[in-house]
C-alpha positions as a Markdown table, in Angstrom:
| # | Residue | x | y | z |
|---|---|---|---|---|
| 1 | Met | -0.1 | -0.1 | 0.1 |
| 2 | Ile | 1.3 | 3.3 | -1.1 |
| 3 | Glu | -0.1 | 6.9 | 0.1 |
| 4 | Ser | -2.5 | 8.6 | -2.0 |
| 5 | Glu | -0.4 | 10.9 | -4.8 |
| 6 | Ile | -3.2 | 13.6 | -4.2 |
| 7 | Glu | -3.1 | 15.7 | -1.1 |
| 8 | Ile | -7.0 | 16.2 | -0.1 |
| 9 | Ser | -7.0 | 19.0 | 2.1 |
| 10 | Glu | -10.1 | 21.3 | 3.1 |
| 11 | Asp | -9.0 | 24.2 | 0.3 |
| 12 | Leu | -9.3 | 21.5 | -2.6 |
| 13 | Val | -12.9 | 20.0 | -1.1 |
| 14 | Arg | -14.1 | 23.6 | -1.0 |
| 15 | Asp | -12.8 | 24.4 | -4.5 |
| 16 | Leu | -14.2 | 21.4 | -6.1 |
| 17 | Leu | -17.8 | 22.2 | -4.4 |
| 18 | Arg | -17.4 | 26.0 | -6.0 |
| 19 | Glu | -16.6 | 24.2 | -9.6 |
| 20 | Gln | -19.5 | 21.7 | -9.4 |
| 21 | His | -22.1 | 22.5 | -6.7 |
| 22 | Pro | -21.7 | 26.1 | -5.7 |
| 23 | Asp | -24.5 | 26.2 | -3.6 |
| 24 | Leu | -22.8 | 23.6 | -1.3 |
| 25 | Ala | -19.7 | 25.5 | -1.3 |
| 26 | Glu | -19.8 | 27.7 | 1.9 |
| 27 | Leu | -21.2 | 25.1 | 4.1 |
| 28 | Pro | -18.6 | 24.0 | 7.1 |
| 29 | Ile | -16.2 | 21.4 | 6.4 |
| 30 | Arg | -14.1 | 19.2 | 8.4 |
| 31 | Glu | -12.2 | 16.1 | 7.8 |
| 32 | Val | -13.5 | 12.6 | 9.4 |
| 33 | Ala | -10.6 | 10.9 | 10.6 |
| 34 | Gly | -10.2 | 7.2 | 8.9 |
| 35 | Gly | -10.9 | 5.7 | 5.4 |
| 36 | Trp | -8.6 | 4.1 | 3.0 |
| 37 | Gly | -10.0 | 3.5 | -0.3 |
| 38 | Asn | -12.3 | 6.8 | 0.3 |
| 39 | Gln | -11.9 | 9.7 | 2.7 |
| 40 | Met | -15.0 | 11.2 | 4.2 |
| 41 | Trp | -15.7 | 14.9 | 5.1 |
| 42 | Arg | -18.6 | 16.3 | 6.9 |
| 43 | Leu | -20.4 | 19.0 | 4.9 |
| 44 | Gly | -22.8 | 21.0 | 7.0 |
| 45 | Asn | -24.6 | 19.1 | 9.5 |
| 46 | Glu | -26.5 | 16.9 | 7.1 |
| 47 | Leu | -24.0 | 16.0 | 4.4 |
| 48 | Ala | -21.0 | 14.0 | 3.7 |
| 49 | Ile | -18.1 | 14.0 | 0.7 |
| 50 | Arg | -17.0 | 10.7 | 0.0 |
| 51 | Met | -13.8 | 11.1 | -2.2 |
| 52 | Gln | -12.2 | 8.3 | -3.9 |
| 53 | Arg | -8.7 | 7.9 | -2.6 |
| 54 | Met | -6.7 | 4.7 | -2.5 |
| 55 | Asp | -9.5 | 2.7 | -4.7 |
| 56 | Thr | -8.1 | 2.4 | -7.8 |
| 57 | Ser | -11.7 | 2.1 | -9.9 |
| 58 | Pro | -14.8 | 4.3 | -9.3 |
| 59 | Asp | -16.8 | 1.5 | -9.4 |
| 60 | Leu | -17.7 | 0.9 | -5.3 |
| 61 | Gln | -18.6 | 4.7 | -5.6 |
| 62 | Leu | -20.5 | 4.1 | -9.0 |
| 63 | Lys | -22.1 | 1.2 | -7.5 |
| 64 | Glu | -23.2 | 3.2 | -4.0 |
| 65 | Arg | -24.8 | 5.8 | -6.2 |
| 66 | Arg | -26.8 | 3.3 | -8.2 |
| 67 | Trp | -28.1 | 1.0 | -5.6 |
| 68 | Leu | -28.3 | 2.9 | -2.3 |
| 69 | Pro | -31.3 | 5.3 | -3.1 |
| 70 | Thr | -33.6 | 2.6 | -3.6 |
| 71 | Leu | -32.1 | 0.4 | -0.8 |
| 72 | Ala | -32.5 | 3.0 | 1.7 |
| 73 | Ala | -36.3 | 3.6 | 1.3 |
| 74 | Arg | -37.0 | 0.1 | 3.2 |
| 75 | Leu | -34.2 | -0.2 | 5.8 |
| 76 | Pro | -35.2 | 0.6 | 9.2 |
| 77 | Leu | -31.6 | 1.9 | 10.1 |
| 78 | Pro | -29.8 | 5.2 | 8.4 |
| 79 | Ile | -27.6 | 4.6 | 5.7 |
| 80 | Pro | -25.8 | 7.1 | 3.5 |
| 81 | Val | -27.8 | 8.1 | 0.6 |
| 82 | Pro | -26.0 | 9.6 | -2.4 |
| 83 | Leu | -27.6 | 13.0 | -3.6 |
| 84 | Arg | -24.7 | 14.8 | -5.6 |
| 85 | Asp | -22.2 | 13.4 | -8.1 |
| 86 | Gly | -18.8 | 14.9 | -8.2 |
| 87 | Ala | -17.1 | 14.2 | -11.7 |
| 88 | Pro | -13.3 | 14.1 | -12.1 |
| 89 | Ser | -11.6 | 17.2 | -13.0 |
| 90 | Glu | -8.2 | 18.7 | -13.6 |
| 91 | Arg | -7.9 | 19.4 | -10.1 |
| 92 | Phe | -8.7 | 15.8 | -8.9 |
| 93 | Pro | -9.0 | 13.4 | -11.6 |
| 94 | Lys | -11.3 | 10.9 | -9.2 |
| 95 | Ile | -14.7 | 10.9 | -8.8 |
| 96 | Trp | -16.7 | 11.9 | -5.2 |
| 97 | Thr | -20.2 | 11.8 | -3.9 |
| 98 | Val | -22.1 | 14.2 | -1.8 |
| 99 | Met | -24.3 | 12.0 | 0.4 |
| 100 | Thr | -26.1 | 12.0 | 3.6 |
| 101 | Trp | -24.5 | 11.9 | 6.9 |
| 102 | Val | -25.0 | 9.0 | 9.2 |
| 103 | Glu | -24.8 | 10.2 | 12.7 |
| 104 | Gly | -23.5 | 8.1 | 15.3 |
| 105 | Thr | -20.2 | 6.8 | 16.8 |
| 106 | Pro | -18.1 | 3.9 | 14.4 |
| 107 | Leu | -18.3 | 0.8 | 16.5 |
| 108 | Asp | -14.8 | 0.7 | 16.4 |
| 109 | Gln | -14.3 | 3.9 | 18.6 |
| 110 | Gly | -17.6 | 3.0 | 20.8 |
| 111 | Ser | -19.1 | 0.4 | 22.2 |
| 112 | Ile | -22.5 | -1.6 | 22.4 |
| 113 | Thr | -24.4 | -1.6 | 26.3 |
| 114 | Arg | -27.8 | -2.3 | 25.1 |
| 115 | Gly | -27.0 | -5.8 | 23.5 |
| 116 | Val | -30.5 | -7.2 | 23.3 |
| 117 | His | -31.8 | -3.9 | 21.6 |
| 118 | Ala | -28.4 | -4.0 | 18.9 |
| 119 | Ala | -29.0 | -7.6 | 18.3 |
| 120 | Glu | -32.8 | -7.1 | 17.7 |
| 121 | Ala | -32.0 | -3.9 | 15.5 |
| 122 | Leu | -29.5 | -6.0 | 13.4 |
| 123 | Ala | -31.6 | -8.6 | 12.7 |
| 124 | Gly | -34.5 | -6.2 | 11.6 |
| 125 | Phe | -32.1 | -4.5 | 9.4 |
| 126 | Leu | -30.4 | -7.6 | 7.8 |
| 127 | Arg | -34.2 | -9.1 | 7.2 |
| 128 | Ala | -34.8 | -5.9 | 5.6 |
| 129 | Leu | -31.8 | -5.9 | 3.3 |
| 130 | His | -31.8 | -9.7 | 2.6 |
| 131 | Val | -34.2 | -10.0 | -0.2 |
| 132 | Glu | -33.9 | -11.2 | -3.7 |
| 133 | Ala | -31.7 | -8.9 | -5.7 |
| 134 | Pro | -32.4 | -7.7 | -9.5 |
| 135 | Ala | -30.9 | -9.6 | -12.0 |
| 136 | Asp | -28.6 | -6.5 | -13.0 |
| 137 | Ala | -27.2 | -6.2 | -9.3 |
| 138 | Pro | -23.5 | -6.5 | -8.5 |
| 139 | Thr | -21.6 | -9.7 | -8.1 |
| 140 | Ala | -18.0 | -10.6 | -6.7 |
| 141 | Ser | -16.2 | -13.7 | -6.3 |
| 142 | Asp | -15.2 | -13.3 | -3.0 |
| 143 | Phe | -17.8 | -10.7 | -1.1 |
| 144 | Gly | -20.9 | -12.9 | -1.1 |
| 145 | Ala | -19.6 | -16.3 | -2.2 |
| 146 | His | -19.4 | -19.6 | -0.3 |
| 147 | Pro | -16.4 | -20.0 | 2.5 |
| 148 | Lys | -15.0 | -22.6 | 0.2 |
| 149 | Asp | -14.2 | -20.2 | -2.7 |
| 150 | Cys | -12.5 | -18.1 | 0.1 |
| 151 | Thr | -9.7 | -20.3 | 1.4 |
| 152 | Asp | -7.1 | -18.4 | 0.1 |
| 153 | Gly | -8.1 | -15.3 | 2.1 |
| 154 | Phe | -8.8 | -17.6 | 4.9 |
| 155 | Glu | -5.3 | -19.0 | 5.0 |
| 156 | His | -3.3 | -15.8 | 4.6 |
| 157 | Phe | -5.2 | -14.2 | 7.8 |
| 158 | Phe | -4.6 | -17.4 | 9.5 |
| 159 | Gln | -0.6 | -17.7 | 8.8 |
| 160 | Ala | -0.5 | -14.4 | 9.9 |
| 161 | Val | -2.0 | -13.8 | 13.2 |
| 162 | Ala | -4.3 | -16.9 | 14.2 |
| 163 | Pro | -2.8 | -17.4 | 18.1 |
| 164 | Ala | -1.4 | -21.1 | 18.2 |
| 165 | Asp | -3.3 | -22.2 | 21.2 |
| 166 | Leu | -6.5 | -21.5 | 19.1 |
| 167 | Ala | -5.5 | -22.4 | 15.8 |
| 168 | Asp | -7.4 | -26.2 | 16.1 |
| 169 | Glu | -10.6 | -24.8 | 17.1 |
| 170 | Ile | -10.2 | -22.1 | 14.1 |
| 171 | Arg | -9.8 | -24.7 | 11.7 |
| 172 | Glu | -12.5 | -26.5 | 13.0 |
| 173 | Val | -14.8 | -23.6 | 12.7 |
| 174 | Trp | -13.6 | -22.8 | 9.0 |
| 175 | Gly | -13.4 | -26.4 | 8.1 |
| 176 | Glu | -17.3 | -26.8 | 9.1 |
| 177 | Ala | -18.1 | -23.6 | 7.3 |
| 178 | Val | -16.3 | -25.1 | 4.2 |
| 179 | Ala | -18.2 | -28.4 | 4.5 |
| 180 | Ala | -21.4 | -26.5 | 5.0 |
| 181 | Pro | -24.2 | -27.0 | 2.3 |
| 182 | Gly | -24.1 | -23.8 | 0.3 |
| 183 | Trp | -27.0 | -21.0 | -0.3 |
| 184 | Glu | -29.6 | -22.7 | -2.7 |
| 185 | Ser | -32.1 | -19.7 | -3.1 |
| 186 | Pro | -31.6 | -16.7 | -5.6 |
| 187 | Pro | -29.1 | -14.3 | -4.6 |
| 188 | Val | -30.0 | -11.6 | -2.0 |
| 189 | Trp | -28.3 | -8.2 | -1.4 |
| 190 | Val | -25.7 | -8.5 | 1.0 |
| 191 | His | -23.8 | -5.7 | 2.3 |
| 192 | Gly | -20.6 | -8.1 | 2.6 |
| 193 | Asp | -18.2 | -6.0 | 4.8 |
| 194 | Leu | -20.2 | -5.6 | 8.3 |
| 195 | His | -17.2 | -5.1 | 10.8 |
| 196 | Pro | -16.9 | -2.6 | 13.4 |
| 197 | Ala | -16.0 | 0.5 | 11.5 |
| 198 | Asn | -18.8 | 0.1 | 9.1 |
| 199 | Val | -21.6 | 0.6 | 11.6 |
| 200 | Val | -22.4 | 3.4 | 13.9 |
| 201 | Val | -23.7 | 3.5 | 17.4 |
| 202 | Ala | -25.5 | 5.8 | 19.6 |
| 203 | Asp | -27.2 | 5.5 | 22.8 |
| 204 | Gly | -25.3 | 1.9 | 23.5 |
| 205 | Thr | -26.8 | 0.5 | 20.2 |
| 206 | Leu | -26.7 | 0.4 | 16.7 |
| 207 | Ala | -28.1 | 3.4 | 14.9 |
| 208 | Gly | -26.9 | 3.5 | 11.2 |
| 209 | Val | -24.8 | 1.0 | 8.7 |
| 210 | Val | -22.0 | 2.6 | 6.2 |
| 211 | Asp | -19.6 | 1.9 | 3.6 |
| 212 | Phe | -21.4 | -0.3 | 1.0 |
| 213 | Gly | -18.9 | -0.6 | -1.3 |
| 214 | Ala | -18.7 | -4.1 | -1.2 |
| 215 | Leu | -22.4 | -4.4 | -1.7 |
| 216 | Val | -23.4 | -7.8 | -4.0 |
| 217 | Ala | -26.0 | -10.2 | -4.7 |
| 218 | Gly | -24.9 | -13.8 | -2.8 |
| 219 | Asp | -25.1 | -15.5 | 0.2 |
| 220 | Pro | -26.7 | -13.7 | 3.6 |
| 221 | Ala | -24.0 | -15.5 | 5.5 |
| 222 | Trp | -21.5 | -12.7 | 4.8 |
| 223 | Asp | -23.9 | -10.3 | 6.7 |
| 224 | Leu | -25.0 | -12.9 | 9.5 |
| 225 | Ala | -21.2 | -13.3 | 10.5 |
| 226 | Ala | -21.7 | -9.6 | 11.9 |
| 227 | Ala | -24.0 | -11.3 | 15.0 |
| 228 | Trp | -20.1 | -12.2 | 16.3 |
| 229 | Leu | -18.2 | -9.5 | 14.7 |
| 230 | Leu | -20.5 | -6.8 | 15.8 |
| 231 | Leu | -22.4 | -7.7 | 19.0 |
| 232 | Pro | -21.3 | -8.5 | 22.6 |
| 233 | Ala | -21.1 | -11.7 | 24.0 |
| 234 | Gly | -24.4 | -13.7 | 24.0 |
| 235 | Gly | -25.7 | -11.4 | 21.2 |
| 236 | Ala | -25.5 | -14.2 | 18.5 |
| 237 | Ser | -28.2 | -16.1 | 20.1 |
| 238 | Arg | -30.5 | -13.5 | 20.5 |
| 239 | Phe | -29.7 | -12.2 | 16.9 |
| 240 | Phe | -30.2 | -15.6 | 15.1 |
| 241 | Asn | -33.7 | -16.0 | 17.0 |
| 242 | Ser | -34.6 | -12.4 | 16.1 |
| 243 | Tyr | -33.5 | -12.8 | 12.2 |
| 244 | Ala | -35.6 | -16.3 | 11.9 |
| 245 | Gln | -34.4 | -16.5 | 8.5 |
| 246 | Ser | -31.1 | -19.0 | 9.0 |
| 247 | Asp | -30.8 | -22.7 | 8.8 |
| 248 | Glu | -28.3 | -24.6 | 10.4 |
| 249 | Ala | -25.9 | -24.5 | 6.9 |
| 250 | Ala | -26.2 | -20.8 | 6.8 |
| 251 | Val | -25.4 | -20.4 | 10.7 |
| 252 | Arg | -21.8 | -22.6 | 10.1 |
| 253 | Arg | -21.0 | -20.6 | 6.8 |
| 254 | Ala | -21.7 | -17.5 | 8.8 |
| 255 | Arg | -19.6 | -18.6 | 12.0 |
| 256 | Gly | -16.7 | -19.7 | 9.9 |
| 257 | Leu | -16.6 | -16.2 | 7.8 |
| 258 | Ala | -17.0 | -14.5 | 11.3 |
| 259 | Ala | -13.6 | -16.4 | 12.2 |
| 260 | Met | -12.1 | -15.3 | 8.8 |
| 261 | Arg | -13.2 | -11.6 | 9.4 |
| 262 | Ser | -12.1 | -12.0 | 13.0 |
| 263 | Leu | -8.6 | -12.8 | 11.9 |
| 264 | Phe | -8.8 | -9.8 | 9.0 |
| 265 | Leu | -9.5 | -7.3 | 12.1 |
| 266 | Met | -6.7 | -8.6 | 14.1 |
| 267 | Ala | -4.2 | -8.7 | 10.9 |
| 268 | Met | -5.3 | -4.8 | 10.4 |
| 269 | Gly | -4.4 | -4.0 | 14.2 |
| 270 | Gln | -1.1 | -5.8 | 13.6 |
| 271 | Ala | -0.5 | -3.2 | 10.6 |
| 272 | Gly | -1.2 | -0.8 | 12.6 |
| 273 | Asp | 1.3 | -1.7 | 15.4 |
| 274 | Arg | 3.7 | -1.6 | 13.1 |
| 275 | Gly | 2.5 | 1.8 | 12.0 |
| 276 | Leu | 2.1 | 0.5 | 8.3 |
| 277 | Pro | -0.1 | 2.8 | 5.9 |
| 278 | Gly | -3.7 | 1.7 | 6.0 |
| 279 | Gly | -3.4 | 0.0 | 9.7 |
| 280 | Lys | -5.9 | 0.1 | 12.4 |
| 281 | Ala | -4.4 | -0.4 | 15.8 |
| 282 | Asn | -7.7 | -0.3 | 17.6 |
| 283 | Trp | -8.8 | -3.0 | 15.3 |
| 284 | Gly | -6.7 | -5.6 | 16.5 |
| 285 | Pro | -8.3 | -6.0 | 20.3 |
| 286 | Ala | -11.7 | -5.8 | 18.3 |
| 287 | Gly | -10.8 | -8.6 | 16.0 |
| 288 | Arg | -9.5 | -10.9 | 18.7 |
| 289 | Ser | -12.6 | -10.3 | 21.1 |
| 290 | Ala | -14.6 | -11.3 | 18.2 |
| 291 | Leu | -12.8 | -14.2 | 17.9 |
| 292 | Asp | -13.3 | -15.4 | 21.2 |
| 293 | Arg | -16.9 | -15.2 | 20.7 |
| 294 | Val | -16.9 | -17.1 | 17.4 |
| 295 | Leu | -15.0 | -19.9 | 19.5 |
| 296 | Lys | -17.7 | -19.9 | 22.1 |
| 297 | Gly | -20.3 | -20.5 | 19.4 |
| 298 | Leu | -24.1 | -19.1 | 19.7 |
């Protein structure tokens, strides 16, 4: 990973607004910490600007522009809704999007204290999201796929950060996921990347879901893994009881994917500890806590 060649400053953001959306150009602008593929800026109290940064392709933002307005109308938690398009220009040769701001604190910087409420809120959100996707919905070979198609990714993170004393347990959970029957119904909408930095909390519970760059039509088990990644101990059981749309195979796939995603968070934490670009030191403890919950099952 390398640093962006273009420094995105407040002055640049304001100049781009003056060029393309002058009616918004005098609103207060302030940078939002975090972000790698895209950088976020607050715009006034109700808006945000998503700037393509390290992402090499505009496809993820274009996907959000295409689908989020439709999805937002039927989801019970707030999500960012694209409102204005920012086109590449001489000043900034990448795309950017003005979106609604989702109020709350990212979970990787906050906590859930109302576990029952959060479990039921997550279940309600995913029940609403997990409907059959249209034929032209985006697909992918990683997000939304069966765990057996993600073995290389699992091995990468396992070799990098798996605790030696838990290695056998982790492999057992992953093996059960790989062996589980796949999703046989039509592909449904899947967020695909539900981890603590991609949800926000307020008043001790879930308050919104952000970053739909991984949105695909696929296996809902990718999102069901959030029962372990986001919720405190005991929350997974409450979540699955409330979600009430998953069979044993889906739970096995979800638990294996949660193990892989926990290792991913731990690897990002390790990169942060080493001061590597894109690393997130606070993700390490979050990943380890999630892994402990995964290994305890429901």
